[in-house]
C-alpha positions as CSV (number, residue, x, y, z in Angstrom):
1,M,-61.4,4.1,-2.5
2,K,-62.2,1.2,-0.2
3,K,-58.6,0.0,-0.3
4,F,-57.4,3.5,0.7
5,I,-59.8,3.7,3.6
6,A,-58.7,0.2,4.8
7,F,-55.1,1.2,4.6
8,T,-55.7,4.4,6.6
9,A,-57.5,2.4,9.2
10,I,-54.7,-0.1,9.6
11,L,-52.1,2.7,9.8
12,T,-54.1,4.5,12.4
13,L,-54.4,1.3,14.4
14,L,-50.6,0.7,14.3
15,I,-49.9,4.3,15.5
16,G,-52.5,4.0,18.2
17,C,-51.0,0.7,19.4
18,G,-47.6,2.2,19.6
19,K,-46.0,0.0,16.9
20,I,-44.2,3.0,15.4
21,S,-41.7,4.4,17.9
22,D,-39.7,6.9,15.8
23,K,-42.2,9.6,16.6
24,G,-42.0,10.9,13.1
25,E,-38.2,11.5,13.3
26,L,-35.6,10.4,10.8
27,V,-34.1,7.4,12.6
28,G,-33.1,5.3,9.5
29,V,-34.0,1.7,8.7
30,K,-33.9,-0.5,11.7
31,G,-31.6,-3.5,11.6
32,A,-29.0,-5.5,13.5
33,K,-25.7,-3.8,14.0
34,W,-23.0,-5.0,11.6
35,H,-20.2,-7.1,13.2
36,P,-17.4,-8.0,10.8
37,E,-16.6,-11.7,10.8
38,K,-13.0,-12.7,10.3
39,P,-12.9,-15.5,7.7
40,Y,-11.3,-18.7,8.8
41,G,-7.6,-18.9,8.0
42,M,-7.4,-15.2,7.0
43,T,-5.7,-12.2,8.6
44,L,-6.8,-8.5,8.5
45,V,-4.5,-6.3,6.4
46,P,-5.3,-2.7,7.6
47,G,-5.5,-0.2,4.8
48,G,-3.0,2.6,4.3
49,S,-0.5,4.2,1.9
50,F,2.9,2.9,0.8
51,I,5.6,3.5,-1.8
52,M,4.9,0.9,-4.5
53,G,7.7,-0.1,-6.8
54,K,11.5,-0.5,-6.6
55,P,13.2,2.0,-4.3
56,D,16.6,0.6,-5.0
57,A,18.5,0.1,-8.3
58,D,16.7,-2.1,-10.8
59,V,19.3,-4.8,-11.1
60,A,17.6,-6.5,-14.0
61,S,17.0,-3.2,-15.8
62,V,13.4,-4.1,-16.5
63,G,12.0,-0.6,-15.7
64,D,8.5,-1.7,-15.0
65,A,8.2,-0.8,-11.3
66,T,8.9,2.9,-10.9
67,T,8.1,4.1,-7.4
68,K,4.7,5.6,-6.7
69,T,2.8,6.3,-3.5
70,V,-0.5,4.5,-3.5
71,T,-3.3,3.8,-1.0
72,V,-5.2,0.6,-0.6
73,R,-8.3,-0.2,1.5
74,S,-8.4,-2.8,4.2
75,F,-8.9,-6.4,3.3
76,Y,-8.6,-9.9,4.7
77,M,-6.0,-12.2,3.1
78,D,-5.2,-15.9,3.5
79,E,-2.4,-16.4,5.9
80,T,-1.0,-19.1,3.6
81,E,-1.2,-20.0,0.0
82,I,-4.2,-22.2,-0.9
83,T,-3.2,-25.7,-0.1
84,N,-3.8,-29.0,-1.8
85,R,-6.2,-30.0,1.0
86,E,-8.2,-26.8,0.5
87,Y,-8.3,-27.0,-3.3
88,R,-9.3,-30.7,-3.1
89,Q,-12.4,-29.6,-1.2
90,F,-13.3,-27.5,-4.2
91,V,-12.6,-30.4,-6.6
92,E,-14.6,-32.9,-4.4
93,W,-17.6,-30.4,-4.3
94,V,-17.5,-30.2,-8.1
95,K,-17.3,-33.9,-8.5
96,D,-20.2,-34.5,-6.0
97,S,-22.3,-31.9,-7.8
98,T,-21.5,-33.3,-11.3
99,M,-22.6,-36.8,-10.2
100,R,-25.8,-35.5,-8.6
101,V,-26.7,-33.4,-11.7
102,R,-26.2,-36.4,-14.0
103,L,-28.2,-38.6,-11.7
104,A,-31.0,-36.1,-11.5
105,I,-31.1,-35.6,-15.3
106,L,-31.3,-39.3,-16.0
107,A,-34.0,-39.7,-13.4
108,E,-36.1,-37.0,-15.0
109,E,-35.5,-38.3,-18.6
110,S,-36.4,-41.8,-17.4
111,G,-39.5,-40.6,-15.5
112,I,-38.3,-42.1,-12.3
113,K,-39.4,-40.2,-9.1
114,P,-38.3,-40.5,-5.5
115,G,-39.3,-43.7,-3.8
116,A,-39.9,-45.5,-7.2
117,G,-37.7,-48.4,-6.2
118,A,-37.5,-50.5,-3.1
119,A,-37.8,-48.8,0.3
120,N,-35.0,-46.4,1.0
121,G,-32.2,-48.0,2.9
122,K,-31.5,-46.5,6.2
123,G,-28.4,-47.2,8.2
124,K,-24.9,-48.1,7.4
125,G,-24.2,-50.1,4.4
126,K,-27.6,-49.9,2.8
127,S,-28.4,-48.3,-0.5
128,S,-31.1,-45.9,-1.7
129,G,-34.1,-47.4,-3.4
130,S,-33.5,-46.1,-7.0
131,I,-32.0,-43.3,-9.0
132,G,-35.2,-41.5,-8.3
133,D,-33.9,-40.6,-4.8
134,F,-31.4,-38.3,-6.5
135,A,-34.1,-36.6,-8.7
136,F,-34.3,-32.8,-8.7
137,N,-35.9,-31.5,-5.5
138,D,-38.5,-29.6,-7.5
139,Q,-40.1,-32.6,-9.2
140,D,-43.1,-32.6,-6.8
141,P,-45.0,-29.2,-7.3
142,A,-47.2,-30.0,-4.4
143,K,-44.3,-29.7,-2.0
144,M,-43.1,-26.3,-3.4
145,T,-43.5,-22.9,-1.8
146,A,-45.5,-20.4,-3.9
147,Y,-42.2,-18.7,-4.8
148,D,-40.5,-21.9,-5.8
149,K,-43.4,-23.0,-7.9
150,Y,-43.5,-19.6,-9.7
151,M,-39.8,-19.8,-10.4
152,Y,-40.1,-23.4,-11.6
153,D,-43.0,-22.7,-13.9
154,N,-41.5,-19.5,-15.4
155,Y,-37.7,-20.2,-15.4
156,Y,-36.3,-23.5,-14.1
157,S,-38.6,-25.8,-16.1
158,I,-37.6,-23.9,-19.2
159,G,-33.9,-23.4,-18.5
160,T,-31.6,-21.4,-20.6
161,D,-30.3,-21.8,-24.2
162,D,-27.0,-23.3,-23.1
163,D,-28.3,-25.1,-19.9
164,P,-31.8,-26.5,-20.0
165,Y,-31.5,-27.5,-16.3
166,A,-30.3,-24.1,-15.0
167,G,-31.7,-23.3,-11.6
168,R,-32.9,-26.8,-10.7
169,K,-32.4,-27.8,-7.1
170,L,-30.3,-30.9,-6.4
171,N,-31.1,-33.3,-3.6
172,R,-28.0,-33.2,-1.4
173,K,-29.6,-35.0,1.5
174,V,-29.2,-38.4,0.0
175,K,-25.6,-39.7,0.2
176,L,-23.9,-40.8,-2.9
177,I,-23.1,-44.5,-3.0
178,K,-19.5,-45.3,-3.6
179,D,-19.5,-49.1,-3.1
180,T,-20.3,-50.7,-6.5
181,K,-22.0,-53.6,-4.6
182,L,-24.6,-51.2,-3.3
183,Y,-25.6,-49.4,-6.5
184,P,-29.4,-49.4,-6.4
185,D,-30.2,-49.9,-10.1
186,E,-28.7,-49.9,-13.7
187,Y,-29.5,-46.2,-14.1
188,Y,-27.2,-45.3,-11.2
189,T,-24.6,-47.7,-12.5
190,E,-24.7,-46.0,-15.9
191,V,-24.2,-42.5,-14.5
192,M,-21.3,-43.6,-12.2
193,D,-19.6,-45.5,-15.0
194,S,-19.8,-42.3,-17.2
195,M,-17.7,-40.4,-14.6
196,Y,-14.7,-42.7,-15.1
197,L,-12.2,-43.2,-17.8
198,P,-12.9,-46.1,-20.1
199,L,-11.4,-49.5,-19.2
200,E,-8.8,-49.2,-22.0
201,A,-7.5,-46.1,-20.4
202,S,-7.0,-47.7,-17.0
203,Y,-4.1,-49.8,-15.7
204,N,-3.1,-51.8,-12.6
205,G,-6.7,-52.7,-12.1
206,L,-7.6,-49.1,-11.1
207,R,-10.3,-47.0,-12.7
208,T,-9.7,-43.2,-12.6
209,I,-12.2,-40.3,-12.5
210,D,-12.3,-38.5,-15.9
211,V,-11.1,-35.1,-14.6
212,D,-12.2,-33.4,-17.8
213,K,-15.8,-33.9,-16.7
214,L,-15.2,-31.9,-13.5
215,K,-16.3,-28.4,-14.6
216,F,-17.4,-25.5,-12.4
217,R,-19.9,-23.0,-13.9
218,Y,-20.5,-19.6,-12.4
219,S,-21.6,-16.1,-13.4
220,W,-20.3,-12.7,-12.6
221,M,-21.0,-9.1,-13.5
222,D,-18.4,-7.0,-15.4
223,I,-18.9,-3.8,-13.4
224,Q,-16.0,-2.1,-15.1
225,A,-17.6,-2.6,-18.5
226,A,-21.1,-1.6,-17.2
227,A,-19.8,1.6,-15.7
228,K,-18.0,2.7,-18.9
229,A,-20.8,1.7,-21.3
230,K,-23.1,4.4,-22.5
231,V,-25.9,2.0,-23.4
232,G,-26.9,-1.5,-22.5
233,K,-28.9,-3.4,-20.0
234,R,-27.7,-5.1,-16.9
235,K,-27.9,-8.6,-18.5
236,D,-25.5,-7.4,-21.2
237,F,-22.7,-7.4,-18.7
238,I,-23.3,-10.7,-17.0
239,R,-20.5,-13.1,-17.9
240,T,-20.8,-16.9,-17.5
241,E,-17.7,-19.0,-17.1
242,Q,-17.2,-22.8,-17.2
243,V,-13.9,-24.0,-16.0
244,K,-12.2,-27.4,-15.7
245,V,-11.1,-27.4,-12.1
246,Y,-8.6,-30.2,-11.8
247,P,-5.0,-29.0,-11.6
248,D,-2.6,-29.8,-14.4
249,T,-0.4,-32.3,-12.7
250,T,1.7,-32.7,-15.8
251,T,3.3,-29.4,-15.2
252,W,5.8,-31.3,-13.0
253,I,7.0,-32.9,-16.2
254,K,6.4,-30.2,-18.8
255,D,8.2,-27.5,-16.8
256,F,11.5,-29.4,-16.8
257,S,13.5,-31.0,-19.5
258,Y,15.5,-34.2,-18.9
259,S,14.5,-34.3,-15.3
260,Y,12.9,-37.0,-13.2
261,N,9.8,-35.5,-11.5
262,E,7.3,-38.4,-12.0
263,P,6.7,-38.8,-8.2
264,M,5.5,-35.2,-8.0
265,H,3.3,-35.7,-11.0
266,N,1.8,-38.9,-9.5
267,D,1.4,-37.9,-5.8
268,Y,1.7,-34.2,-5.2
269,F,-2.0,-33.1,-5.5
270,W,-4.0,-36.0,-4.2
271,H,-1.7,-37.8,-1.6
272,K,-2.3,-36.9,2.0
273,A,1.4,-36.4,2.6
274,Y,1.2,-33.2,0.6
275,G,-2.2,-32.0,1.9
276,D,-0.7,-28.9,3.6
277,Y,1.5,-28.0,0.7
278,P,0.5,-25.2,-1.7
279,V,-1.5,-26.3,-4.7
280,V,0.2,-25.7,-8.1
281,G,-0.7,-26.5,-11.7
282,V,-3.7,-24.1,-11.3
283,N,-4.1,-21.4,-14.0
284,W,-5.5,-17.9,-13.4
285,K,-9.0,-18.9,-14.6
286,Q,-9.1,-21.8,-12.2
287,A,-7.9,-19.6,-9.3
288,K,-10.8,-17.2,-10.2
289,A,-13.2,-20.1,-10.2
290,F,-12.0,-21.2,-6.8
291,C,-12.8,-17.7,-5.5
292,A,-16.3,-17.9,-6.9
293,W,-16.9,-21.3,-5.4
294,R,-15.6,-20.2,-2.0
295,T,-18.0,-17.4,-2.0
296,L,-20.9,-19.7,-3.0
297,N,-20.0,-22.3,-0.5
298,K,-19.9,-19.8,2.4
299,N,-23.1,-18.0,1.4
300,T,-24.9,-21.3,1.0
301,Y,-24.2,-22.0,4.6
302,V,-25.1,-18.5,5.7
303,K,-28.5,-18.8,4.0
304,S,-29.1,-22.0,5.8
305,Q,-28.7,-20.3,9.2
306,K,-31.0,-17.9,11.0
307,K,-32.7,-15.2,8.8
308,G,-31.4,-11.7,8.8
309,R,-27.7,-12.6,8.6
310,D,-25.9,-10.7,5.8
311,L,-24.1,-12.6,3.0
312,V,-20.4,-12.4,3.0
313,N,-18.4,-10.4,0.5
314,N,-16.9,-12.0,-2.5
315,F,-13.6,-13.8,-2.1
316,R,-11.3,-12.8,-4.9
317,L,-7.7,-12.7,-6.0
318,P,-5.7,-9.7,-4.7
319,T,-4.8,-6.8,-6.9
320,E,-1.1,-6.3,-7.6
321,A,-1.1,-3.3,-5.3
322,E,-2.8,-5.2,-2.5
323,W,-0.4,-8.1,-2.8
324,E,2.7,-5.8,-2.6
325,Y,1.2,-3.9,0.3
326,A,0.5,-7.1,2.2
327,A,3.9,-8.6,1.3
328,R,5.7,-5.6,2.9
329,G,4.0,-6.4,6.2
330,G,4.1,-2.7,7.3
331,L,7.8,-2.2,6.4
332,E,8.4,0.9,4.3
333,S,10.7,0.4,1.2
334,A,11.8,-3.0,2.3
335,T,13.4,-5.4,-0.2
336,Y,11.8,-8.6,1.2
337,P,8.8,-9.3,3.5
338,W,11.3,-9.6,6.4
339,G,13.1,-6.4,5.5
340,G,16.4,-7.2,4.0
341,P,18.6,-6.7,2.1
342,Y,19.8,-10.2,2.8
343,T,18.1,-13.6,2.3
344,K,19.6,-15.0,5.5
345,N,18.9,-14.2,9.1
346,D,21.6,-13.4,11.8
347,R,22.0,-17.2,12.3
348,G,22.9,-17.8,8.7
349,C,19.5,-19.5,7.9
350,F,17.6,-18.7,4.7
351,M,14.4,-16.8,5.2
352,A,12.4,-18.4,2.3
353,N,12.2,-21.3,0.0
354,F,13.9,-20.4,-3.3
355,K,16.9,-21.3,-5.5
356,P,20.0,-20.0,-3.7
357,M,23.7,-20.5,-4.3
358,R,23.4,-20.5,-8.1
359,G,21.1,-23.5,-8.3
360,D,21.6,-25.4,-5.0
361,Y,17.9,-26.1,-4.4
362,A,18.5,-27.9,-1.1
363,A,20.5,-25.1,0.5
364,D,17.4,-23.6,2.1
365,E,16.4,-27.0,3.5
366,A,13.8,-27.6,0.8
367,L,14.0,-29.2,-2.6
368,Y,10.6,-28.5,-4.1
369,T,7.8,-26.7,-2.2
370,V,7.4,-26.8,1.6
371,E,4.3,-26.8,3.8
372,A,2.3,-23.5,3.4
373,K,3.0,-22.6,7.1
374,S,6.8,-22.7,6.9
375,Y,9.4,-20.0,7.7
376,E,8.5,-17.0,9.7
377,P,5.4,-14.9,8.8
378,N,5.8,-11.2,8.0
379,G,4.4,-8.3,10.0
380,Y,0.8,-9.1,8.9
381,N,1.1,-12.8,9.9
382,L,1.3,-13.8,6.2
383,Y,3.5,-16.9,5.4
384,N,5.6,-17.3,2.3
385,M,4.9,-14.0,0.7
386,A,8.4,-14.6,-0.8
387,G,9.3,-18.0,-2.2
388,N,7.7,-21.4,-2.0
389,V,5.2,-20.7,-4.9
390,A,4.7,-17.5,-6.9
391,E,1.1,-16.2,-6.7
392,W,-1.5,-15.1,-9.2
393,T,-3.0,-11.6,-8.8
394,E,-6.2,-10.1,-10.2
395,S,-4.2,-7.5,-12.3
396,S,-3.3,-7.6,-15.9
397,Y,0.4,-7.0,-16.7
398,D,1.5,-3.8,-18.5
399,P,5.1,-2.7,-18.0
400,N,3.9,0.9,-18.1
401,A,1.0,0.4,-15.7
402,Y,2.4,2.4,-12.8
403,E,2.5,5.5,-15.0
404,Y,-1.3,5.7,-15.6
405,L,-2.9,3.7,-12.7
406,S,-4.9,5.5,-10.0
407,S,-3.1,6.2,-6.7
408,M,-6.2,4.9,-4.9
409,N,-6.7,1.1,-5.0
410,P,-4.7,0.9,-8.3
411,N,-5.6,-2.1,-10.6
412,N,-5.1,-2.8,-14.3
413,T,-8.5,-4.4,-15.3
414,D,-7.8,-4.8,-19.0
415,T,-9.8,-8.0,-19.7
416,S,-8.3,-8.3,-23.2
417,N,-4.8,-8.6,-21.8
418,K,-4.2,-12.3,-21.1
419,R,-0.9,-11.6,-19.3
420,K,-1.6,-11.6,-15.6
421,V,0.7,-10.4,-12.9
422,V,2.5,-13.1,-10.8
423,R,4.2,-12.0,-7.6
424,G,6.5,-13.4,-4.9
425,G,8.9,-15.8,-6.6
426,S,9.0,-19.5,-6.0
427,W,11.1,-22.5,-5.0
428,K,12.7,-22.5,-8.4
429,D,13.4,-18.8,-8.7
430,V,16.5,-16.8,-7.8
431,A,16.4,-14.1,-5.0
432,Y,15.6,-11.3,-7.4
433,F,12.0,-12.6,-7.9
434,L,11.5,-12.9,-4.2
435,Q,11.7,-9.1,-3.8
436,V,8.3,-7.6,-2.9
437,S,8.6,-5.0,-5.7
438,T,9.6,-7.4,-8.6
439,R,6.9,-7.8,-11.2
440,T,6.5,-10.7,-13.6
441,F,3.6,-12.3,-15.5
442,E,2.2,-15.5,-16.9
443,Y,-0.6,-16.1,-19.4
444,A,-4.0,-16.6,-17.8
445,D,-4.5,-20.1,-19.3
446,S,-1.1,-21.3,-18.3
447,A,-0.4,-23.6,-15.3
448,R,3.0,-24.0,-13.7
449,S,4.5,-26.3,-11.1
450,F,5.7,-23.1,-9.3
451,I,2.6,-20.9,-9.3
452,G,-0.2,-21.0,-6.8
453,F,-2.4,-18.4,-5.2
454,R,-4.1,-17.0,-2.1
455,T,-7.4,-15.2,-1.8
456,V,-8.6,-11.9,-0.2
457,Q,-11.9,-10.5,0.9
458,D,-12.9,-6.8,1.3
459,Y,-13.1,-5.7,4.9
460,M,-16.3,-3.9,6.1
461,G,-15.6,-2.3,9.4
462,T,-14.4,0.7,11.4
463,Q,-10.8,0.1,12.2
464,S,-9.7,0.5,8.6
465,T,-6.2,1.9,8.4
466,E,-2.7,1.1,9.6
467,K,-2.6,4.4,11.5
468,N,-5.7,3.4,13.5
469,K,-4.1,0.1,14.3
470,K,-0.9,1.8,15.6
471,K,-2.9,4.2,17.8
472,K,-4.5,1.3,19.6
């Protein structure tokens, strides 16, 4: 009774002081107005309807792309395929995190806390005091907030069945030490040594990172399964993935028989000369992991900024319908992103990087891939939607999919189907595969020297359709 009286008194005081200004009217929850933020390197593809499928004769007689009018919502899409430079940022983040996790675990197992060694080095060229400087940030309960202490006591200190350190916070403020001369102690040396291939697997005096140790772990909710299920709790539909993130560079050898492509195997992914070229050798699962990391990376930054800022929507792979709609660039029933039906412009120059002239790879002024921002973009300012590298989509491949898919944001979400739709054709494909309506597939766990990807993000705003865009 006393609590109720106190609550009434406080409420009366607030009303009397003018703190509540809605005057009892339904004005909705107050909050800042939403302003959509265009993601870096992306372009807005305004939603609308289009005729999906092959409007012309199916030359290959595949019969898997019958015409169908569908509508897709607005979304942002990468202007280019994800490049080696961009994917390396993902790999470097995973490598950095893996090293820090191993350092923190060994510090905890050894009972070494921050500041246990010599005084922390400050300034260029000086090392940290000990491996304890890389210990988990939650090792000192006295410095925790009430929320962090509760979470640590009830969850993080216990972990999960498959990850005893799940939820623990890494200390990212201390820089990793790369110079072997500056390693602070034998514990740090042990961890760093474990990240490299053994000496017997090295040559030319160079030790190489063991890329099999670079794994990205993330969770997602299977909303499709949850919506269809008649029973079950939310936790039953949470999926956890752990993916090796390093591209399969051996695809440059495996995809070709009796061919000399060793330079591409050795240099294509890591060398700066190829930084702006599209990443290849990435399977569907790795592309999905990249999307999850990109979302995590952006939202980590957002949460570090001023409070009240909304988290960004998930980055993801485009659905097959979204990809075709974007590739058409606003042109109805076009054969290629530039229209067509020819692969050359009025000056006799090829419009994309592919295999023309019955196998003359160099006829289009490119032998393998080219820089991601090459050739002219389409009507939505998207580069290389035909040729260069084929691109993974979110959708599973079924030759009869167009017959049963919805006409609103169609997508085949059959998780048991390991065949995933690949679109756009590549540097090693003939012109047929460059057509915006041509469908093909690859298995989700397969990596190729001619398949890459680009990402999309759902648009949350008012100007949402192609018609609105044209009116303005």
